[in-house]
Every structure is written in C-alpha cells, then in structure tokens.
C-alpha positions in Angstrom: -65.8 -22.9 43.9 -62.2 -23.1 42.9 -60.9 -20.0 41.9 -58.1 -20.2 39.3 -54.7 -19.5 40.5 -53.5 -16.2 39.7 -50.7 -16.3 37.4 -47.4 -14.4 37.9 -46.5 -12.4 34.9 -43.4 -13.7 32.8 -40.9 -11.2 32.5 -39.0 -8.4 34.4 -40.7 -6.5 37.3 -40.4 -2.7 37.2 -37.5 -2.5 39.7 -35.9 -5.3 37.6 -36.2 -3.5 34.4 -34.8 0.0 36.4 -31.8 -1.7 37.5 -31.3 -3.4 33.8 -31.8 0.1 32.2 -29.2 1.5 34.6 -26.6 -1.1 34.0 -27.2 -0.7 30.4 -26.6 3.1 30.6 -23.7 2.8 32.6 -22.2 0.4 30.2 -23.0 2.6 27.2 -21.3 5.9 29.0 -18.4 3.6 29.8 -17.9 2.6 25.9 -18.5 5.9 24.8 -15.8 7.2 27.0 -13.2 4.6 25.9 -13.9 5.4 22.6 -13.1 9.2 23.0 -10.3 8.8 25.0 -8.3 6.0 22.9 -6.4 7.2 20.1 -7.1 6.0 16.5 -4.9 3.4 15.6 -3.7 3.7 11.9 -1.0 1.5 10.2 2.2 2.8 9.8 2.7 4.3 6.4 5.2 2.7 4.2 8.6 4.5 3.6 9.2 6.2 0.3 12.2 4.0 -0.1 12.5 0.5 1.0 14.6 0.1 4.0 18.0 -1.5 2.3 17.4 0.4 -1.2 20.8 2.1 -0.9 22.5 -1.5 -0.4 21.4 -2.6 -3.8 24.4 -2.9 -6.0 22.8 -4.0 -9.1 20.2 -1.8 -10.4 18.6 -2.4 -13.8 18.8 0.0 -16.7 15.6 -0.4 -18.6 17.2 1.2 -21.9 19.6 -1.7 -22.4 18.3 -4.7 -20.1 16.9 -7.8 -21.9 13.5 -9.0 -21.1 14.7 -11.8 -18.9 16.6 -9.4 -16.4 13.5 -7.1 -16.5 11.3 -9.7 -15.7 13.3 -10.4 -12.5 11.9 -7.3 -11.1 9.2 -7.4 -8.6 5.7 -7.3 -10.0 7.0 -7.1 -13.6 6.9 -10.5 -14.9 7.7 -11.7 -18.5 4.7 -10.1 -20.3 5.7 -6.7 -19.0 9.0 -7.3 -19.3 8.5 -8.0 -23.2 6.3 -5.1 -23.6 9.1 -2.8 -22.2 11.5 -4.2 -24.7 9.3 -4.1 -27.6 8.3 -0.4 -26.7 12.2 0.5 -26.5 12.7 -1.0 -29.7 10.0 0.7 -31.4 10.9 4.2 -30.0 14.5 3.4 -30.8 13.3 2.9 -34.5 11.6 6.1 -34.6 14.3 8.3 -32.3 17.8 6.8 -33.0 20.3 8.0 -30.6 17.6 8.9 -28.1 17.1 6.9 -24.7 13.3 6.0 -24.3 13.3 5.9 -20.8 15.1 9.1 -19.1 13.1 9.2 -16.0 11.0 6.5 -14.1 8.0 8.2 -15.0 8.8 7.4 -18.8 7.7 3.8 -17.9 4.3 4.8 -17.4 3.8 4.6 -21.0 3.9 1.0 -20.9 0.5 -0.5 -20.9 -0.1 -2.3 -17.7 2.5 -0.3 -15.6 0.9 2.3 -13.3 1.9 4.8 -10.5 1.6 1.9 -7.8 3.9 -0.5 -9.8 6.5 2.2 -10.6 6.6 3.0 -7.0 7.5 -0.5 -6.5 10.4 -1.0 -8.8 11.7 2.4 -9.0 14.6 1.8 -6.5 15.7 -1.2 -8.5 16.1 1.0 -11.5 19.0 3.1 -13.0 18.6 6.0 -15.4 22.3 6.5 -16.0 21.8 9.5 -18.2 19.5 11.3 -16.1 20.0 13.5 -12.9 17.6 11.4 -10.7 19.4 9.9 -7.9 20.2 6.1 -7.8 19.9 5.8 -4.0 17.2 7.6 -1.7 17.6 11.1 -0.9 19.8 11.6 2.3 16.8 13.0 4.2 14.6 10.1 3.6 17.1 7.3 4.7 16.4 5.7 8.1 19.5 6.3 10.4 20.5 3.6 12.6 
C-alpha cells in the first residue's frame, strides 16, 4: 500500500538556526560597541545673555514704562503688562518715594512671572537706580 509521503518540517534546520544566532549575536555586539564608543550628543545650552543683548539701545524701566511699552517685551503680553503697572501703582501708593522694582527679581512678585520668564525678559530691562549691569558681564560676552 501507499506509504504517506514524509513531510519535511517547516522552519529552520539546526545548522540554519546556528548561523542565524551567530549573525544576531554579531549584530548585537556591534551595536553595543557603537553605543559605548559614540559620545552622547547633548544640545548646546543657551547662553546666559542673548548674542546681541549688548547692542540693545532701548531698555525698558518697569518703574516708569506704560503698559503698552511693557507689552512689547517678549512673552509679557497685555495682561501681564497691566498687572505690572497695577502692582507698581499700588506699591507707590503705600511706599511713596521708593522704587517698586529695584532689581529684576522684584518682578517675581507679579503673578504669572516666574524665573524662566524673567530670564527671557531680563536683557530688555533697565533698573536705573540699581548697581545691576545693563549689559552682560564682559566674561559672558561672545568674543568675535
């Protein structure tokens, strides 16, 4: 009688599996070596002062500027500019003869202004009665 035909197993034979494992192991070793030898790429940190901050001719004094001028500052907008003016007027009513903003950190008292925002607008501000430098220190300037 007819013997059923012997079916060949579907899949990889032992020698084929061995070659495949060797190739996969070689690729894994190559990837690990590349990972260990390649330097980690970290984006360049932003400079402390914008590149052209020393070229700004008009800096704004938040002690005397109107809200329209303050609103022209980056990331401030009309709402915060009005808050700065309102805070200044309220402060002057209780403390006549004193400046409400003597240094940049004084702006942190305004709701909605945090350290990150202050860092962005600080190069555009002028605090005339303070000893803070109006331009970046010479050590942080980029030399051509």
